[in-house]
C-alpha positions, 0 to 999 in steps of 0.5 A: 775494859775501862776506857777514859775519853777526852778531846780538844774540841770541848765536851759539847763537840759532836766528835766526842759524843760519837766516840763515846757511843762507839767505845761503849761496845768495848767496856766502861766509858768515862769522859773527862773533856775540856769545858771549852775549845782547846785546839793547839794546846799540845801537851800543855797543862793548866799550871797558870790558872788560879782556879780549875773548875770541874763539873759532873754532867747529867747522866748520858746514855754513853758513859759517865761524863764531866768537864774540866775547865783546863787543857786536854792533858790536864783532863787526863791528869785529873782522871788519873788523880781522881776517877782512876786514882786506885787503878789507871784505865786500860786505855785512853782514847782522844777525839774524834778531833774535828780536823786533821792531826796529820803531818805538822798538826800533830806537833800542836794537837791538844788531842795528841797531847792528851794521848801523850799524857796517858803514854807518859803514865804508862797507859795505852793511848790512841788519838783519832781525827777526821779531816773536817773542821766543821761542827757537824762533820760526817763521822760515819767513816770513823764509825764504820772503820775505827772499831776494827782498828781499835780492836787490833791495836788493843790486842797488839799493844806496843812492846815498849814504853811511851808509844801512842797512836795517831789515827787520821781519817780522810774526809770522804764517804765511807765507801770511798775509803780505800784502806788503812796504811801505817805511815810516818809523820809528814813534814811541812809548815804553815806560812802567811799565818797571821791575817790582819783584821779590821780594828773597827770590828772589835770595839773592845780592843785596847788602845794601840792593839792590832787584831789578828787571826791565825789562819795560814797556808800549808806548805808541803815539805820533802815527803815520801808516799808514806807520809800520813797526810799523803796517805790520806790524800790517796783515800786511806786511813793513816796510822802513825805510832808516835813516841814520847822520846824525841831523841834523834839517836842518829844525831847523837852518834853524829855529835859523838863522832865529831868529838862532842864528848869531852872532859874538861879536867 
């Protein structure tokens, strides 16, 4: 099995090294990761950059490594255009993300954007995250439980095009994880998202510019117990199948029912 790995935390992040080590037991690992932190980039591609730089890294114990100074989705595109030009990898695995990608975070995630790029090209893909943003997060729960999750997903591929998987681990010790649950994307949003900073702390800031940092507080929406972030709050690993097709088919039928389909001549 040929496995392509990327993330949105950058090639030097602890999580992607743990993931590459895990995946080596299943086949040949190729890592093409962003050069720098790319969280929140979603499925963005690096169209606006004048120059994209690629670098092969020294031989690692766990697979072939390189970085691209670009978004996670661009890393997948690069892999499909060069490393896997003649034949796509069997699967793309993205992560391990430092921080949860459950609920509304999945809309912004560069990790899941890379998984979506793989799915767009017909390649099975899994994004895996843990609810801990620290550089030195404890990934032992992922090391213990993700290999079995991976094997089950690989041996039971989706029946239709455009599906990828969002796997999220709660930030608790391995022996406290209660199980795995299939759920749905939770609904919620961030509020009070901009924190004003002391301008004097940034001597290089331009005249008239005001410095802010995006932080925010999470406001929970109307969710059921099968919402992914609620599953995690109960001490379980959540698995959400996501789709490239964003069409709401019920809303299509509602629009048709109120006579939106019209001929103008």
